[in-house]
Phi, psi and omega in degrees: 000127183258128181257130179274109183273352185299316179298325182292316180298317180296322179296317180294321179296318180295325181286323185290329184301309178294330179295315180297317179298321180295319179297318179298317179296325181291318179296319180295325180291329182270353179294141183272126177286132180219158165253151185232162173216169183257150171286133181244146169257116184208161174275126182246147175239084183283171174238151177243128178281150179206156175264140181221169178229139179279131177234156171278144176293335180226129175211140185211151170257124182269123179260166185294312180086347178197154176281118182195180177254138182284125174268324180204147179212143179291154183251160178304136182097345179290132175267133181228152177259149180309130180093349178279153180292141171242348176197149175230149184238157173280109184246030179301319181294323178294321179295320177295322179296319180294322177298319178297319180293322177296319178295324179295322177297315180300318180296317181293327177294321177296316179297319180296317180301318179297319181290324177297317179296322180294319178297318179297318181295317182291326180292326178288328180257042186302320185293330182264005184239140178285151180297321182297318179297317181295317180294324179294320180291320177300319180295319178296323178298315181293322178295322179296319178295320178294322180295324177298315180297321179296314181293323178297323176296320178296323178297317178297321177298315179297321178297321177297320178293324178295328176297334180274003178294344173236117177279128185252151178289126180285344177202167178282135181179205184232139174287123183254341183205139179243124183260328181234164189229166181303135179093348180279145172271135182233158173260174187303318186264006181291137178280126180269311184199170177242143180234150177224136174278112184269357182264329182250102186245158176216157175253134175248114184247144177261123186236139177307140188297337181294342180268359184305315182293348187249006175266128183242131175296143181096348179287156179272136178236142178266130178248129182237136172214111186055243183264001182269147176228131177230150175255120177248172180241128179292116180272317181198156171243121183281114187279057177214127185263147171285129186295328183276310185271345183056045176234159174237166187260133173246131181251129187237123177283134177268152179293167182297336180279355185301319182302341177290331187252331186230166178223156178302135182097351182283142177272137181222166173252144186230141171244116184254131178283141176257158178297142183294146174213156181282138181199162171272133182237149177225160176299144180302322183287349181275347182278126180254126180254120178226166180298329182269007175143175178250135185204170169235161179253111179275136181266117180279168180298330182284359180083025177242159181260140177233130180285133176233113179290139182224168171236122181280128182263288185219158180252147175213095182066234182273001180239156179231146175277137183226159173235130181172186182278067180233158177228153176303135181096345176301138177268133180230150180285140177248281175283129181096355182297328184295332184266002182273145171247161183298124179091000182290147176283146182230156171239120183273120180271307180220160174237138179229000000 
């Protein structure tokens, strides 16, 4: 018995066409809409945030410099110019000592003159004078000359101390603290007051030690305090780390206009530029953070998404540097990446 299969085959073909179309429509309906961007290879100049404190470039504690009584002393808040007095002392005893020393020099000069004349007289009368007597007078003459030199040195010492009867400001600034007061007796090393230069300021920021090789002197740094923004210049990076915090110090010079906005001791936030390096970058919004890792979704040619685990290195604006199994030109999902699963079908709406 011969069975004609042609009608059956035609029936199956007619039936399969709508089924296949339905499956295709179903797959398109379940595809996730995404926007994509490309992985780029570029040189990035990222910034590292840090906390800093404003310091004065110059700050000093002014000491007495001599034992005396204070006649006058500047008070906290007083502005002084370099070389102006910040304290004066009663130096009457020093002035009397110098007068005594000057009188002693005059006396010794008279004595020396007498001895010189005596030596000359004895040398002329050598035959009538014993050698011992002549040598004794010569020795006294030399001792008188030496005594004059000693007293003259003491006079110079006293004059130097008299110069300290007025304590002068070592730089222009403001008195910030007063330790001693008018009428008090002080010793040479006693601290009288503290001064701060309020015009020349710097920021000292603590930065993780791993960034030390990438901080460059001369770079511009942004300093932020509340709503204010200032541009500073990196003066130096101190190549020594704190053992506990594992940070090193970066010093940033503030512009001349800084004293209008900040004061020494103020806390600020700093953004420090790092030296440029080559890296693969992706849009910040394409990075998916999950408990099981950080990844991006790469879009394959077949229109499916594949998870690629990455390590985020540094940020630069809207893009971040990453390390992972990516190549320049790879397409990755940006909007919609969070809802994708590995192998999911996607529909690309726009590319940016």
